[in-house]
Every structure is written in C-alpha cells, then in structure tokens.
C-alpha positions as CSV (number, residue, x, y, z in Angstrom):
1,X,7.5,-40.5,46.3
2,X,4.8,-39.0,44.5
3,X,5.6,-38.0,40.8
4,X,4.7,-34.4,39.8
5,X,2.0,-34.3,37.2
6,X,1.1,-31.8,34.6
7,X,-2.1,-30.6,33.8
8,X,-2.5,-33.1,31.0
9,X,-1.7,-35.9,33.3
10,X,1.8,-36.3,32.0
11,X,4.6,-36.7,34.8
12,X,6.6,-33.5,34.6
13,X,9.7,-35.1,34.6
14,X,8.9,-37.0,31.5
15,X,7.9,-33.8,29.7
16,X,10.9,-32.0,30.7
17,X,13.0,-34.8,29.2
18,X,11.0,-34.7,26.1
19,X,11.0,-31.2,25.6
20,X,14.9,-31.2,26.3
21,X,15.2,-33.8,23.5
22,X,12.8,-31.8,21.1
23,X,15.0,-28.5,21.5
24,X,17.2,-29.6,18.6
25,X,14.2,-30.3,16.4
26,X,12.6,-27.1,17.3
27,X,15.8,-25.0,16.9
28,X,16.2,-26.6,13.4
29,X,12.7,-25.7,12.5
30,X,13.3,-22.4,13.6
31,X,16.3,-21.6,11.5
32,X,14.9,-23.0,8.4
33,X,11.6,-20.8,9.0
34,X,13.8,-18.0,9.5
35,X,15.8,-18.5,6.4
36,X,12.5,-19.1,4.4
37,X,11.0,-15.7,5.8
38,X,14.4,-13.9,4.9
39,X,14.1,-15.1,1.6
40,X,10.5,-14.1,1.3
41,X,11.5,-10.5,2.1
42,X,14.1,-10.5,-0.5
43,X,12.0,-11.5,-3.2
44,X,9.3,-9.1,-2.2
45,X,12.0,-6.2,-2.6
46,X,14.1,-6.1,0.6
47,X,17.8,-5.6,0.1
48,X,18.5,-8.0,3.0
49,X,16.9,-9.6,6.1
50,X,18.7,-11.1,9.0
51,X,17.7,-13.0,12.3
52,X,18.4,-11.6,15.3
53,X,18.0,-12.5,19.1
54,X,15.1,-10.2,20.5
55,X,17.1,-9.6,23.5
56,X,19.5,-7.6,21.3
57,X,16.5,-5.0,20.6
58,X,17.0,-1.8,22.3
59,X,13.9,0.0,23.7
60,X,14.3,3.7,24.8
61,X,11.7,6.0,26.2
62,X,13.4,8.9,25.1
63,X,13.0,7.6,21.4
64,X,9.5,7.3,21.7
65,X,9.0,10.8,23.3
66,X,10.6,12.4,20.1
67,X,7.4,11.6,18.5
68,X,5.5,14.0,20.8
69,X,8.3,16.5,21.5
70,X,9.4,18.2,19.0
71,X,6.0,16.9,17.7
72,X,6.0,14.8,14.7
73,X,3.6,15.8,12.0
74,X,1.9,12.6,12.0
75,X,1.5,12.4,16.1
76,X,-2.0,11.4,16.8
77,X,-3.3,10.9,13.2
78,X,-3.3,6.9,13.2
79,X,-3.8,3.8,15.3
80,X,-0.1,2.9,14.6
81,X,1.5,5.9,16.2
82,X,1.3,7.7,19.5
83,X,-0.5,8.3,21.5
84,X,-2.5,5.3,20.1
85,X,0.3,2.6,20.4
86,X,1.0,0.9,23.5
87,X,4.6,2.4,23.8
88,X,8.0,1.4,25.3
89,X,6.9,-0.4,28.3
90,X,4.2,-2.7,26.6
91,X,6.8,-3.3,23.8
92,X,9.6,-4.7,26.4
93,X,7.0,-7.0,27.8
94,X,6.1,-8.2,24.5
95,X,9.6,-9.1,23.7
96,X,10.0,-11.3,26.8
97,X,7.5,-13.5,24.9
98,X,9.9,-14.0,21.8
99,X,12.8,-15.9,21.0
100,X,13.4,-15.0,17.4
101,X,13.1,-11.8,15.3
102,X,13.7,-10.9,11.8
103,X,15.4,-7.4,10.8
104,X,14.5,-6.1,7.1
105,X,16.0,-3.5,5.2
106,X,15.7,-1.7,1.8
107,X,18.9,0.2,0.8
108,X,17.8,3.5,-1.2
109,X,19.6,6.5,-2.7
110,X,19.8,9.1,-0.1
111,X,18.2,11.6,-2.9
112,X,15.1,9.2,-2.9
113,X,14.7,9.4,0.8
114,X,14.9,13.1,0.9
115,X,12.4,13.5,-2.1
116,X,8.7,13.0,-2.6
117,X,9.6,9.7,-3.7
118,X,10.4,8.5,-0.1
119,X,6.3,7.5,0.5
120,X,6.7,4.7,-2.2
121,X,9.7,3.3,-0.4
122,X,8.2,3.4,2.9
123,X,5.1,2.0,1.6
124,X,7.0,-1.2,0.2
125,X,8.7,-1.3,3.6
126,X,5.4,-1.9,5.2
127,X,4.1,-4.2,2.7
128,X,7.2,-6.7,2.8
129,X,6.9,-6.6,6.6
130,X,3.4,-7.4,6.6
131,X,4.0,-10.1,4.1
132,X,6.9,-11.7,6.2
133,X,4.1,-11.5,9.2
134,X,1.7,-13.1,7.0
135,X,4.1,-16.0,5.8
136,X,5.3,-16.5,9.3
137,X,1.7,-17.0,10.6
138,X,1.0,-19.3,7.9
139,X,4.3,-21.4,8.5
140,X,2.9,-22.1,12.0
141,X,4.0,-18.9,14.0
142,X,0.5,-17.4,14.7
143,X,1.8,-14.9,17.4
144,X,4.2,-13.0,14.8
145,X,4.0,-9.1,14.6
146,X,5.4,-6.7,12.2
147,X,6.6,-3.2,12.5
148,X,7.8,-0.7,10.1
149,X,8.9,3.0,9.6
150,X,6.9,5.8,8.8
151,X,3.2,6.7,9.7
152,X,0.7,4.6,8.0
153,X,-1.6,7.5,7.8
154,X,0.4,9.5,5.4
155,X,1.4,6.3,3.4
156,X,-1.8,4.9,2.9
157,X,-4.5,7.1,3.6
158,X,-3.2,10.4,2.8
159,X,-6.0,11.3,0.6
160,X,-8.5,10.7,3.6
161,X,-9.0,13.2,6.2
162,X,-9.0,10.9,9.0
163,X,-7.8,7.4,10.3
164,X,-11.0,5.6,10.3
165,X,-10.0,3.4,13.3
166,X,-9.5,6.0,15.7
167,X,-12.0,8.8,14.5
168,X,-14.8,6.5,13.9
169,X,-13.9,3.2,15.7
170,X,-14.1,1.3,12.4
171,X,-11.8,-1.1,10.5
172,X,-8.4,-0.3,9.1
173,X,-8.5,0.5,5.6
174,X,-5.3,-1.4,4.7
175,X,-5.0,-4.1,7.5
176,X,-2.9,-6.4,5.1
177,X,-0.3,-3.6,4.3
178,X,-0.1,-1.2,7.1
179,X,2.0,-1.9,10.0
180,X,2.8,0.2,13.5
181,X,5.8,2.5,13.2
182,X,8.7,1.5,15.4
183,X,9.3,5.0,16.4
184,X,6.3,5.0,18.9
185,X,7.8,2.0,20.5
186,X,11.1,3.4,21.1
187,X,13.0,1.0,18.9
188,X,16.7,2.1,18.7
189,X,17.1,1.3,14.8
190,X,20.9,2.0,15.2
191,X,21.1,-1.0,17.5
192,X,18.8,-3.1,15.3
193,X,20.8,-2.6,12.3
194,X,24.2,-3.4,14.4
195,X,22.3,-6.7,15.7
196,X,21.7,-7.6,12.1
197,X,25.4,-7.0,11.5
198,X,24.7,-4.0,8.9
199,X,26.3,-0.8,9.0
200,X,23.9,2.2,9.7
201,X,23.1,4.3,6.6
202,X,21.4,7.7,7.1
203,X,20.0,9.7,4.3
204,X,22.4,12.6,3.6
205,X,21.9,15.6,1.4
206,X,24.4,15.2,-1.6
207,X,26.5,17.8,-2.8
208,X,25.8,17.1,-6.5
209,X,23.1,15.6,-8.9
210,X,25.3,12.5,-9.5
211,X,25.9,11.7,-5.8
212,X,25.6,8.0,-4.8
213,X,25.2,7.9,-1.2
214,X,22.9,5.3,0.1
215,X,20.8,5.1,3.0
216,X,18.5,2.3,4.6
217,X,15.1,2.0,5.8
218,X,14.3,-0.8,8.1
219,X,11.3,-3.1,9.5
220,X,11.1,-5.7,12.3
221,X,8.9,-8.9,12.7
222,X,8.9,-10.8,15.8
223,X,8.5,-14.3,15.1
224,X,6.1,-16.1,17.6
225,X,5.2,-19.8,17.9
226,X,2.2,-20.0,20.2
227,X,-0.5,-18.1,21.6
228,X,-1.6,-15.9,18.6
229,X,-4.7,-16.2,16.4
230,X,-4.9,-16.3,12.7
231,X,-7.6,-13.6,12.6
232,X,-7.4,-10.5,10.5
233,X,-6.6,-7.4,12.4
234,X,-8.8,-4.4,12.6
235,X,-6.0,-2.1,13.0
236,X,-2.3,-2.1,12.6
237,X,-0.6,-3.5,15.8
238,X,-4.1,-4.9,17.0
239,X,-2.7,-8.2,17.6
240,X,-1.0,-8.7,21.0
241,X,2.2,-10.9,21.8
242,X,1.7,-14.2,23.4
243,X,4.0,-16.2,25.3
244,X,6.5,-18.4,23.3
245,X,6.0,-22.0,25.0
C-alpha cells in the first residue's frame, strides 16, 4: 500500500494525527487571544466585547439594500459604503474562512446618539475596532478584519469634499482608524447582539431632560489566523479574507 503524501513530503495520515493532537493547543491559544482582544477593546473605551462563532453572523441582502433605497445620505460617498463595498454575497464567502469573531459594543445614553455628539461616539467605535484588528494581527492573526457602524466619510473626512480613495484613486486619509460599515454588507446587528448575549438597545427619544434610557452601537472583528498580510491598507476594507488553515 502506497502512503499518501502531502505537498511537503509528510504522510497525510501523520499530518492528520498531528493536527488532531494540536487542536486543543490551538483552541486554548484562540481562547486566550480572544480574551486579550476583548480586554483591549474595553481598555480602549468599549463597554464590553464578546467572542462569537462566525456561523452565528446573519447576513441579509434586504438590510444592505436599505443603504440604496431609501437612499442613505452617505450612499456612495466613501470606499467603506455601498456601492463601493463588496456586499452581502462576498461577506458570506469571507465568513466561511473564519472560525472566530469578536463583537464590540459601546453603551451610550439615547439622547447622545440622537444629538450632534453621535459622531464622536461612532468615531470611537471605529477606532476601537481598528485597534482590536491591529492587535489581532500583531498577535498572529494576520487575516483579521474589522467592521463598524456609520460612514467613515462623515466621521473622519466630513471637512473634505471627497473621499480621496474613490474620487482620485488615492490613499485613505485615515487607514488606521476608519473601517467599513456593517450596514453595506447586510450584517444583522440584532442577531449579532443576541449571539453576544446582549439585549438589543436602540436609541429612543426621551420624554424629559432627565431621561436615562440607553442604547448601544456595535462593531465586529473577524479573527483570522492564516493567509493575510501585515500591510497597511490603502482603504478601509481593502484587505481580503483568507482561509483559516
């Protein structure tokens, strides 16, 4: 009987046994990494962060379509929003390449999210997500990808007439802070919160100046082990998901 050999000359049966034996080690490393990344998010200003199985992330085409109809005021203004993002179909393919993800949230008084101070909160959300992505890359997960809420154009480049990436083919002005919006990919945030074990909180108009109702804004980081590169992105979302091997 001829032994099956892998591309590097190792018998496939031996590699299968070795991979099975190494799996607990990888799982423990992954748990430790997710715990550290969650703490990183909290230290940066997040209310909480929780690991989830990427299989629990629900993508809906109808949600992404809401960016176009009724037309969002940020539609087409940046590389991180439709029609310039890859969309739900591609996101579903990305998810197949990942085995772990981290959901991040910031709890905020509803009155803040319904005021001009909302942009400051959303900028912080983007920065936390981008920071966790960078930390994941440095910890040995180079295919990690972060997504947040809100358009990066209004949050980071509101004073500029254009997005330099889509209008001039140039480099993003804020590649280390701005991340793609989950809305354009059809991410169901309600299900995301549920998967993380959190109650969904939406901003509601208070009935008085002392109203203390709270709402939450969320971000998502896909944690990938193999296949990515530690290069600086030219645009938010410019990196591609690679298989988790």
